[in-house]
C-alpha positions in Angstrom: -21.1 1.2 -4.3 -19.4 -2.1 -3.3 -17.3 -2.9 -6.6 -16.4 1.0 -6.5 -14.6 0.5 -2.9 -12.9 -2.6 -4.1 -11.4 -0.6 -7.5 -10.2 2.0 -5.3 -8.9 0.0 -2.6 -6.9 -2.4 -4.8 -5.7 1.1 -6.9 -4.4 2.5 -3.4 -2.6 -0.8 -2.6 -1.3 -0.6 -6.0 -0.2 2.6 -5.4 1.2 2.2 -1.9 3.1 -0.8 -3.1 4.7 0.9 -6.4 5.3 4.4 -5.7 8.2 3.8 -3.3 9.5 1.3 -6.0 9.5 4.0 -8.4 9.1 1.3 -11.4 6.2 -1.5 -12.4 8.6 -4.2 -13.3 8.5 -6.0 -9.5 7.3 -9.3 -10.3 6.5 -9.7 -6.3 3.8 -7.1 -6.2 1.9 -8.6 -9.2 1.4 -11.3 -7.6 0.3 -10.2 -4.3 -1.9 -8.1 -6.2 -3.3 -10.9 -8.5 -3.6 -13.0 -5.2 -5.4 -10.2 -3.3 -7.6 -9.8 -6.4 -8.6 -13.5 -6.2 -9.3 -13.6 -3.0 -11.4 -10.4 -3.2 -13.1 -12.5 -6.5 -13.5 -15.1 -4.5 -15.7 -13.7 -1.7 -17.8 -11.9 -3.9 -19.0 -15.0 -5.9 -19.1 -18.0 -3.2 -19.0 -16.5 0.0 -21.0 -13.0 0.0 -23.9 -14.1 -2.9 -27.1 -13.2 -1.8 -26.5 -12.0 1.4 -26.7 -8.0 0.5 -27.2 -7.2 4.1 -23.7 -8.5 4.8 -22.1 -6.6 2.1 -23.7 -3.5 3.0 -22.8 -4.1 6.6 -18.9 -4.6 5.6 -18.7 -1.7 3.2 -19.9 0.9 6.0 -17.4 2.9 8.1 -17.9 2.1 11.6 -18.3 5.4 13.9 -18.2 3.1 16.8 -14.3 1.9 15.7 -12.2 1.3 19.4 -9.7 4.0 19.5 -7.0 1.9 19.0 -8.1 0.7 15.8 -8.5 4.4 14.6 -5.1 5.0 15.8 -3.7 2.2 13.7 -5.3 3.6 10.7 -3.5 6.7 11.3 -0.2 5.0 11.8 -0.5 2.8 8.7 -1.2 6.3 6.9 1.8 8.2 8.4 3.9 5.2 7.4 2.9 5.0 3.7 3.5 8.7 3.6 6.7 8.7 5.1 8.1 5.9 2.4 6.6 7.6 -0.1 8.3 10.6 0.9 11.7 9.0 1.5 11.4 7.1 -1.8 11.0 10.4 -3.7 13.8 12.3 -1.6 16.0 9.7 -2.2 15.4 9.6 -6.0 15.6 13.5 -6.3 18.9 13.3 -4.3 20.3 10.6 -6.9 19.1 12.9 -9.8 20.9 16.2 -8.6 23.4 15.6 -5.8 27.0 14.7 -7.3 28.5 11.6 -5.9 24.9 10.6 -4.0 24.3 7.5 -6.5 27.8 6.0 -5.7 27.4 6.7 -2.0 24.1 4.9 -2.4 25.6 2.0 -4.4 28.6 1.7 -1.0 25.8 2.5 1.7 22.9 0.2 1.4 21.1 0.8 4.6 20.9 5.1 4.8 17.7 5.6 6.7 17.9 2.9 9.8 21.6 1.1 9.8 21.0 -2.5 9.3 17.2 -2.2 8.7 16.2 0.5 6.0 
């Protein structure tokens, strides 16, 4: 089960990084994912080897999590959804709204001025 959870986590991370970009030719994300997989593999091979109880404990969801921890997770989910939605909307506007591509080329920060 632990390997499946790690694979799903890696897939979710890759989707969260590549979907807003809209393409796969982003070497920085590939490097980040390589480091992520390397750290996870290092932990699996050397740190957690032989300690099945620790692996099982780290793989479980904690029902007694602090309220702030639950709020941080919810905020990250909302932020990720917002970024994906914004990227999809921008792609649709570029494809279907005449003149939006030119506007987007002139105005770099369209969502939050000076930031994004």
